[in-house]
Residue, then its C-alpha position, 0 to 999 in steps of 0.5 A: m340683889n343689884y340690877l344692872y343693863l348692859h345694852g347691845f352692841a353699837s349701841g348705848p344706855q339710851s336706847q328705847k328698851a334701857q330706858y324703858l326697863c330703867d323706868r318699869i324697875q325704878s317703878l318698884g323702888f328698884s334701881l337699875q345701872i346701865p353703864d355706857l360700854n362705848q366709853d367714848d371709844f368705839l373704834h377699840l371696843t372688844l368683848s374683853r373690854q366689856i367683861q372688864q368694865v362690868h367687873q369693875i362695877l360689880d360690888t361682889a359683896t352682894p348679889w346681882t341680876i344682870i339684864g343684857s340685850s344683844f351683844g350686852g347678852l353676850t358680855a353678862a354671860w361671860v360676866a356670870q361664868r367668871q363672877p359668882a355674885v351674878q346670880q340671875l341672868i335676864l337676857l334679850a336676843p343675846a348674840f350667842g355665836f356673833l360671828n357665826h351670824w354676822l361674818p355671813i352678812l359681811g362677807e369674806a372680801q369686807r373682812q380681808q379689807w377689815q383685816e387689811q385696813g384695820t378697821l370697820a366702818v359700823y353704823h352706831h345706833s346711838a351715835q346715830q353715824a358710821l363710826p371706825l370700829s378696830y379689826r381687833f374686836f374681830e380677833d378677840l371675840s374670836t378667842y370666846r366659845d359660846d361652849e365654854l359659858q358652863r356656870p349654872v346660873p338661873t337664866l331667863i331668855l326672851h328672843g324673837t322668833q322673826d329676828t335675822t341678827i341673831p336667829i332664836t336658833a342659837s337661844e334655843k341651842y344655848a337653852v337646852q344645853r343648860s339647866g336652869t335655862r328658860l327661853i320664852p320666844l316672842e313674836t318680835d325681831h332683833a330690836m324687840t321694840d315693839a314688844l316691850e310690855q311682853i318683854w316686862t311682864e315676863m321680866k316683872p316677877l323676878i324683879k319684884d319678888d327678887n326671885h331665882l328661875s328653875g326648869n330647863g328648856 
């Protein structure tokens, strides 16, 4: 089994979660690939570009487990939908219904301004500064529907009950509609940085024993 970690929106490979899990997985004798989904070009970031980037990384002759955080979790789900080599998903606060949750925060006036001006300033946690994001991000993401994610992939979802960015209800809705998906709620927020040990406790058997998941919920 090969292991891949996909970081979240406006984040990067050096995030606390990414590096913590990389260290833990390496301690078991496995390696974890953590690609930079920004590609030094956050301006032109889209879900489609991330999916394409991950497809280019995968060696389809071997099985993969993808660990995805937030928008990286959404990306992982779409890659698994299209790539049979992905045999297991571990999703951390996956960004299902991303636009439904983000747009109310953004506001219609700011969305229209984004469309008119072509870019939106977004704070990038890895760069530690606001960076422009093309309106193409919104247009591209609008073409994806979560209900089209129907390939049966064994999936573990860990989601914080205090998450105000992507409410846990998004993962609850996803999990209840798909067999082989197990949701574990954690007492944490969207960043999940105060729950890293809990996350690892739930993940470790799947990495160490190379198991697949089973069950509903």
